[in-house]
C-alpha positions, 0 to 999 in steps of 0.5 A: 477563417470559419474552417479554422474557427470550427477546427479550433472548436473541435480541438477545444472540445476533444481537449476538454473531453480529455481533461474531464477524462483525466479528472475522472481517472485521477479521482478513481485513482485517489479513491483506490489509493485511499482504500489500499492505504486503509487496508495496509494501515489495518493489516499492518496493525494486526500483523504487528499485534500478532508479532507482538503476541508471538514474541511475548509467547516465546519470552514466556515459554523460554523463561518457563523451560529455563527455570531450574525446577524440573517439573516440566522436565517430561514436557521439555521435548514438546516444549521445544517443539512449541518454541520451534513452531512459534519461531517459524510463526514469528519469522513468517509474521516478520516476512509478511510484514516486510512484504506488505510494507514493500508492496505498500511503498511500491504502490505509493510511489506508483501512485505518486508518479502517475499523479505527477504525469496526470498533473503535467498532462492536465496543465499542458491541455489546459494551456492548449485550451487557453491558447486555442481560445485566444 
């Protein structure tokens, strides 16, 4: 009986250690996820602001070069080059924003899946401890 009791105490200690490690791991994961989310929110705002600025510049240049007055006729070639460049920048910003959003969504999904697994593992080990201490 004493050997069985000793074995149960060892198993309980191992389970409690595993629970402690799991809690530490989850806390670290929570911290990293919060930092990633904060970085994403900041970067997303910057990208959206940049995209808005580029769209505004394209609108203003488009209106300027669409005017009937030909005061800018000599610079029309340069204007189309600038507009072309801004369209590429707009495309890059849009693509970058989409990639950032996809990465954030993927990270959030992975975090939620791992958190769910940790919850299941925690509940299982807590029940084992509860059962073995009876």
